[in-house]
ROGULO-883194 format. One record per residue (C-alpha): x, y, z. Coordinates in Angstrom, 1 decimal, decimal comma, padded with zeros to 4 digits. Example, Ala and Ser with C-alpha at 12.3 -4.5 7.8 and 13.67 -1.06 7.14 Angstrom:
2
<xx=012,3 yy=-004,5 zz=007,8>
<xx=013,7 yy=-001,1 zz=007,1>
***
This chain:
235
<xx=-050,1 yy=063,2 zz=-097,6>
<xx=-049,1 yy=066,2 zz=-095,5>
<xx=-048,3 yy=066,0 zz=-091,8>
<xx=-051,2 yy=068,1 zz=-090,9>
<xx=-053,6 yy=065,8 zz=-092,9>
<xx=-052,1 yy=062,8 zz=-091,2>
<xx=-052,5 yy=064,3 zz=-087,7>
<xx=-056,1 yy=065,2 zz=-088,5>
<xx=-056,8 yy=061,6 zz=-089,5>
<xx=-055,2 yy=060,4 zz=-086,3>
<xx=-057,4 yy=062,7 zz=-084,3>
<xx=-060,5 yy=061,4 zz=-086,0>
<xx=-059,3 yy=057,9 zz=-085,5>
<xx=-058,5 yy=058,2 zz=-081,8>
<xx=-062,0 yy=059,7 zz=-081,2>
<xx=-063,8 yy=057,1 zz=-083,2>
<xx=-061,7 yy=054,0 zz=-082,5>
<xx=-058,2 yy=052,9 zz=-083,1>
<xx=-059,1 yy=049,9 zz=-085,3>
<xx=-060,1 yy=052,3 zz=-088,1>
<xx=-056,8 yy=054,1 zz=-088,2>
<xx=-055,3 yy=054,4 zz=-091,7>
<xx=-052,1 yy=052,2 zz=-092,0>
<xx=-050,9 yy=054,6 zz=-094,7>
<xx=-051,2 yy=057,6 zz=-092,3>
<xx=-049,6 yy=055,5 zz=-089,5>
<xx=-046,5 yy=054,8 zz=-091,7>
<xx=-046,2 yy=058,5 zz=-092,6>
<xx=-046,2 yy=059,6 zz=-089,0>
<xx=-044,1 yy=056,7 zz=-087,6>
<xx=-041,4 yy=057,3 zz=-090,3>
<xx=-041,1 yy=060,9 zz=-089,3>
<xx=-041,2 yy=060,2 zz=-085,5>
<xx=-038,6 yy=057,5 zz=-085,6>
<xx=-036,3 yy=059,8 zz=-087,6>
<xx=-036,5 yy=062,2 zz=-084,7>
<xx=-038,7 yy=064,8 zz=-086,5>
<xx=-039,4 yy=067,1 zz=-083,5>
<xx=-041,8 yy=069,3 zz=-085,5>
<xx=-044,1 yy=066,3 zz=-086,1>
<xx=-043,8 yy=065,1 zz=-082,5>
<xx=-044,6 yy=068,6 zz=-081,3>
<xx=-047,6 yy=068,8 zz=-083,6>
<xx=-048,7 yy=065,4 zz=-082,5>
<xx=-048,4 yy=066,2 zz=-078,8>
<xx=-050,1 yy=069,6 zz=-079,1>
<xx=-053,1 yy=068,3 zz=-081,0>
<xx=-056,1 yy=068,5 zz=-078,7>
<xx=-058,0 yy=065,3 zz=-078,3>
<xx=-060,9 yy=064,7 zz=-076,0>
<xx=-060,7 yy=061,0 zz=-075,1>
<xx=-061,9 yy=061,1 zz=-071,5>
<xx=-063,4 yy=063,4 zz=-069,0>
<xx=-060,0 yy=064,2 zz=-067,3>
<xx=-057,2 yy=065,8 zz=-069,4>
<xx=-054,5 yy=063,5 zz=-067,8>
<xx=-056,5 yy=060,4 zz=-068,7>
<xx=-056,8 yy=061,7 zz=-072,2>
<xx=-053,0 yy=062,2 zz=-072,4>
<xx=-052,4 yy=058,6 zz=-071,1>
<xx=-054,9 yy=057,1 zz=-073,6>
<xx=-053,1 yy=059,0 zz=-076,4>
<xx=-049,7 yy=057,8 zz=-075,4>
<xx=-050,8 yy=054,2 zz=-075,1>
<xx=-052,0 yy=054,4 zz=-078,7>
<xx=-048,7 yy=056,0 zz=-079,7>
<xx=-046,7 yy=053,2 zz=-078,0>
<xx=-048,8 yy=050,5 zz=-079,8>
<xx=-048,4 yy=052,1 zz=-083,2>
<xx=-044,6 yy=052,7 zz=-082,6>
<xx=-044,1 yy=049,1 zz=-081,4>
<xx=-045,8 yy=047,6 zz=-084,5>
<xx=-044,1 yy=049,9 zz=-087,0>
<xx=-040,6 yy=049,3 zz=-085,4>
<xx=-041,1 yy=045,6 zz=-085,6>
<xx=-042,2 yy=045,9 zz=-089,2>
<xx=-039,1 yy=047,7 zz=-090,4>
<xx=-036,5 yy=045,5 zz=-088,8>
<xx=-036,4 yy=045,8 zz=-085,0>
<xx=-036,4 yy=042,6 zz=-082,9>
<xx=-040,1 yy=041,8 zz=-082,3>
<xx=-039,7 yy=040,4 zz=-078,8>
<xx=-037,7 yy=043,4 zz=-077,7>
<xx=-040,3 yy=045,7 zz=-079,2>
<xx=-043,1 yy=044,1 zz=-077,2>
<xx=-041,1 yy=044,0 zz=-074,0>
<xx=-040,4 yy=047,7 zz=-074,5>
<xx=-044,1 yy=048,3 zz=-075,2>
<xx=-045,2 yy=046,7 zz=-071,9>
<xx=-042,6 yy=048,7 zz=-070,0>
<xx=-043,7 yy=052,1 zz=-071,4>
<xx=-047,4 yy=051,4 zz=-071,0>
<xx=-046,7 yy=050,7 zz=-067,3>
<xx=-044,7 yy=053,9 zz=-067,2>
<xx=-047,5 yy=055,9 zz=-068,8>
<xx=-049,8 yy=055,2 zz=-065,9>
<xx=-047,2 yy=056,8 zz=-063,5>
<xx=-047,1 yy=060,2 zz=-065,3>
<xx=-048,6 yy=063,1 zz=-063,4>
<xx=-048,2 yy=066,1 zz=-065,8>
<xx=-047,5 yy=067,1 zz=-069,4>
<xx=-043,8 yy=067,5 zz=-068,8>
<xx=-043,5 yy=063,9 zz=-067,7>
<xx=-045,6 yy=062,9 zz=-070,7>
<xx=-043,3 yy=064,7 zz=-073,2>
<xx=-040,2 yy=063,2 zz=-071,6>
<xx=-041,6 yy=059,7 zz=-071,7>
<xx=-042,5 yy=060,1 zz=-075,4>
<xx=-039,0 yy=061,2 zz=-076,3>
<xx=-037,5 yy=058,4 zz=-074,3>
<xx=-039,8 yy=055,8 zz=-075,9>
<xx=-039,1 yy=057,0 zz=-079,5>
<xx=-035,4 yy=057,1 zz=-078,8>
<xx=-035,4 yy=053,5 zz=-077,6>
<xx=-037,4 yy=052,3 zz=-080,6>
<xx=-035,2 yy=054,2 zz=-083,0>
<xx=-032,2 yy=052,4 zz=-081,5>
<xx=-033,9 yy=049,0 zz=-081,8>
<xx=-034,7 yy=049,7 zz=-085,5>
<xx=-031,1 yy=050,7 zz=-086,2>
<xx=-029,7 yy=047,6 zz=-084,3>
<xx=-032,1 yy=045,2 zz=-086,1>
<xx=-031,3 yy=046,4 zz=-089,6>
<xx=-027,6 yy=046,9 zz=-089,1>
<xx=-027,1 yy=043,3 zz=-088,0>
<xx=-028,3 yy=042,0 zz=-091,4>
<xx=-027,9 yy=044,4 zz=-094,3>
<xx=-025,5 yy=047,0 zz=-095,7>
<xx=-026,6 yy=050,6 zz=-095,6>
<xx=-027,8 yy=050,8 zz=-099,3>
<xx=-030,1 yy=047,7 zz=-098,7>
<xx=-031,4 yy=049,2 zz=-095,5>
<xx=-032,3 yy=052,3 zz=-097,4>
<xx=-034,1 yy=050,3 zz=-100,0>
<xx=-036,0 yy=048,4 zz=-097,4>
<xx=-036,9 yy=051,5 zz=-095,5>
<xx=-038,1 yy=053,1 zz=-098,8>
<xx=-040,3 yy=050,2 zz=-099,5>
<xx=-041,9 yy=050,3 zz=-096,0>
<xx=-042,5 yy=054,0 zz=-096,3>
<xx=-044,0 yy=053,7 zz=-099,7>
<xx=-045,8 yy=050,3 zz=-099,6>
<xx=-049,0 yy=051,8 zz=-100,8>
<xx=-047,2 yy=053,0 zz=-104,0>
<xx=-046,1 yy=050,8 zz=-106,9>
<xx=-042,4 yy=050,5 zz=-105,7>
<xx=-041,1 yy=049,6 zz=-109,1>
<xx=-037,4 yy=048,9 zz=-109,6>
<xx=-036,7 yy=052,2 zz=-111,5>
<xx=-038,6 yy=054,3 zz=-108,9>
<xx=-036,8 yy=052,7 zz=-105,9>
<xx=-033,4 yy=053,0 zz=-107,7>
<xx=-034,0 yy=056,7 zz=-108,3>
<xx=-035,1 yy=057,3 zz=-104,7>
<xx=-032,0 yy=055,6 zz=-103,2>
<xx=-029,7 yy=056,9 zz=-106,0>
<xx=-028,5 yy=053,5 zz=-107,3>
<xx=-028,4 yy=052,2 zz=-110,8>
<xx=-031,3 yy=049,7 zz=-111,3>
<xx=-029,1 yy=046,9 zz=-112,4>
<xx=-026,8 yy=047,3 zz=-109,5>
<xx=-029,7 yy=047,7 zz=-107,1>
<xx=-031,2 yy=044,4 zz=-108,4>
<xx=-027,9 yy=042,6 zz=-107,9>
<xx=-027,2 yy=044,0 zz=-104,5>
<xx=-030,7 yy=043,4 zz=-103,1>
<xx=-030,9 yy=039,8 zz=-104,4>
<xx=-027,4 yy=039,0 zz=-103,1>
<xx=-028,2 yy=040,2 zz=-099,6>
<xx=-031,9 yy=039,6 zz=-099,1>
<xx=-032,1 yy=036,4 zz=-101,2>
<xx=-035,1 yy=037,4 zz=-103,3>
<xx=-035,6 yy=039,8 zz=-106,1>
<xx=-036,9 yy=043,3 zz=-105,3>
<xx=-040,2 yy=042,6 zz=-107,0>
<xx=-040,7 yy=039,4 zz=-105,0>
<xx=-039,9 yy=041,3 zz=-101,8>
<xx=-042,3 yy=044,1 zz=-102,5>
<xx=-045,0 yy=041,6 zz=-103,4>
<xx=-044,5 yy=039,7 zz=-100,1>
<xx=-044,6 yy=042,9 zz=-098,0>
<xx=-047,8 yy=044,0 zz=-099,8>
<xx=-049,4 yy=040,6 zz=-099,0>
<xx=-048,4 yy=040,8 zz=-095,3>
<xx=-049,9 yy=044,3 zz=-095,2>
<xx=-053,0 yy=043,0 zz=-096,9>
<xx=-053,4 yy=040,3 zz=-094,2>
<xx=-052,9 yy=042,9 zz=-091,4>
<xx=-055,6 yy=045,1 zz=-093,0>
<xx=-058,0 yy=042,2 zz=-093,4>
<xx=-057,4 yy=041,2 zz=-089,7>
<xx=-057,4 yy=044,7 zz=-088,1>
<xx=-059,6 yy=047,0 zz=-090,1>
<xx=-063,1 yy=047,2 zz=-091,7>
<xx=-061,7 yy=047,7 zz=-095,2>
<xx=-063,2 yy=045,4 zz=-097,9>
<xx=-061,0 yy=043,1 zz=-099,9>
<xx=-061,5 yy=045,2 zz=-103,0>
<xx=-060,6 yy=048,4 zz=-101,1>
<xx=-057,4 yy=046,7 zz=-099,7>
<xx=-056,4 yy=045,5 zz=-103,2>
<xx=-056,9 yy=049,0 zz=-104,6>
<xx=-055,0 yy=050,6 zz=-101,7>
<xx=-052,0 yy=048,3 zz=-102,3>
<xx=-052,0 yy=049,0 zz=-106,1>
<xx=-053,8 yy=045,9 zz=-107,5>
<xx=-056,2 yy=046,9 zz=-110,2>
<xx=-057,4 yy=043,4 zz=-110,6>
<xx=-059,2 yy=041,9 zz=-107,6>
<xx=-059,0 yy=038,4 zz=-109,0>
<xx=-055,2 yy=038,7 zz=-109,4>
<xx=-054,9 yy=040,1 zz=-105,9>
<xx=-056,9 yy=037,2 zz=-104,5>
<xx=-054,7 yy=034,7 zz=-106,5>
<xx=-051,5 yy=036,1 zz=-105,2>
<xx=-052,9 yy=036,3 zz=-101,6>
<xx=-053,9 yy=032,6 zz=-101,8>
<xx=-050,4 yy=031,6 zz=-103,0>
<xx=-048,8 yy=033,3 zz=-100,0>
<xx=-051,1 yy=032,2 zz=-097,3>
<xx=-052,8 yy=029,1 zz=-098,7>
<xx=-056,2 yy=030,7 zz=-098,1>
<xx=-058,4 yy=032,9 zz=-100,2>
<xx=-058,9 yy=036,4 zz=-098,7>
<xx=-062,7 yy=035,9 zz=-098,7>
<xx=-062,4 yy=032,7 zz=-096,7>
<xx=-059,9 yy=034,4 zz=-094,3>
<xx=-062,4 yy=037,3 zz=-093,8>
<xx=-065,2 yy=034,8 zz=-093,0>
<xx=-063,0 yy=032,9 zz=-090,5>
<xx=-062,1 yy=036,2 zz=-088,8>
<xx=-065,8 yy=037,1 zz=-088,5>
<xx=-066,7 yy=033,8 zz=-086,9>
<xx=-063,7 yy=034,0 zz=-084,6>
<xx=-064,9 yy=037,2 zz=-083,0>
***
């Protein structure tokens, strides 16, 4: 998906409601933003949204959404979760203090810089650089098959060596890790979006709904249909 398409999707989402935002689009944008892609950030900041009657309130609403998305994504890819949420609370409070666009842009850059540092610190504590690249690739391409050969080619490692390295550092095979991350993503989608179980299964690359449900049940000890029902009654 191109950056312009993702930004368009974000615009539609912010106007219609954050809960409907595409997680795939979110991953695309967050990956680029946390890498310091200023072109994406500039495009994001310059996109005109009408979220409230006053322009400044619109800007603040947009930035609050950006902080929430960045916090969740950073925690997903290795940053310390508690520190991510503390940082989120801090920047949301700071957002309410801004008075113009220059302050807003400065705050965004400061926020992204802090989250980028948290991600780097979190991943460097645990894994070597090659494994961190593998994990980052998986998170960036979670809606793709992420087969061993594909991942190996992307990170420029021999498949056999990649398998050995990943298992020795992470403690599970690459296939098991990818499957577990897809299941975690499926649970988040079931809990936070209006996608159906079949849509989520297809999005994450499962052609068989019954197999998807079986794997989900093994991981969470609950059938996805029962989880969906419990979430409905909990609202």
